[in-house]
C-alpha positions as CSV (number, residue, x, y, z in Angstrom):
1,M,45.4,52.6,-51.9
2,N,46.0,50.4,-48.8
3,I,43.5,47.6,-48.3
4,D,43.9,45.6,-45.1
5,N,43.4,41.8,-44.9
6,K,39.9,42.0,-43.3
7,T,38.6,44.1,-46.1
8,L,40.1,41.9,-48.7
9,L,38.7,38.8,-47.1
10,L,35.2,40.3,-46.9
11,L,35.5,41.4,-50.6
12,I,36.4,37.9,-51.7
13,L,33.7,36.3,-49.5
14,N,31.1,38.6,-51.1
15,V,32.2,37.7,-54.6
16,I,32.0,34.0,-53.8
17,I,28.5,34.4,-52.3
18,I,27.3,36.4,-55.4
19,L,28.8,33.8,-57.8
20,Y,27.1,31.1,-55.8
21,A,23.8,32.9,-55.9
22,F,23.9,33.4,-59.7
23,I,25.4,30.0,-60.6
24,I,24.1,27.4,-58.2
25,V,20.7,28.8,-57.2
26,P,18.0,28.7,-59.9
27,Y,17.4,32.2,-61.2
28,T,13.6,31.9,-60.7
29,W,14.1,31.4,-57.0
30,F,16.6,34.2,-56.8
31,L,14.4,36.6,-58.7
32,T,11.4,35.6,-56.5
33,I,13.2,36.3,-53.3
34,L,14.7,39.5,-54.7
35,F,11.4,41.0,-55.8
36,S,9.6,40.0,-52.7
37,A,12.3,41.7,-50.6
38,I,12.0,44.8,-52.7
39,L,8.2,44.8,-52.4
40,Y,8.3,44.1,-48.7
41,G,10.7,47.0,-48.3
42,A,8.3,49.3,-50.2
43,L,5.3,48.1,-48.1
44,S,6.8,48.7,-44.7
45,P,7.1,52.5,-45.0
46,L,3.7,52.7,-46.6
47,I,2.1,50.8,-43.7
48,S,3.9,53.0,-41.2
49,A,3.0,56.3,-43.0
50,R,-0.6,55.4,-43.4
51,R,-0.8,54.0,-39.8
52,I,-2.4,50.8,-41.0
53,Y,-0.5,48.6,-38.6
54,F,-3.1,45.9,-38.6
55,L,-1.7,45.0,-42.1
56,A,1.8,44.6,-40.8
57,A,1.3,40.9,-40.0
58,E,0.1,40.4,-43.6
59,A,2.8,42.3,-45.3
60,P,5.1,39.3,-46.0
61,H,2.2,37.4,-47.5
62,I,1.1,40.3,-49.6
63,S,4.6,40.7,-51.0
64,L,4.9,37.0,-51.8
65,L,1.5,36.9,-53.4
66,S,2.2,39.8,-55.7
67,V,5.3,38.2,-57.1
């Protein structure tokens, strides 16, 4: 398997970022951002499917409030 230098560099960079996220950043902040991102991602298609676009401006606040 041939891996070029750019792919290897990106892989190493990703590992460093993941280690930084798990070691340096407090886990409560990391979990809060992770769960709010997941919930925000789940709310966006729901708002679009139900055509309740007036709630689109409140979606980030809803996702943060629920966490």
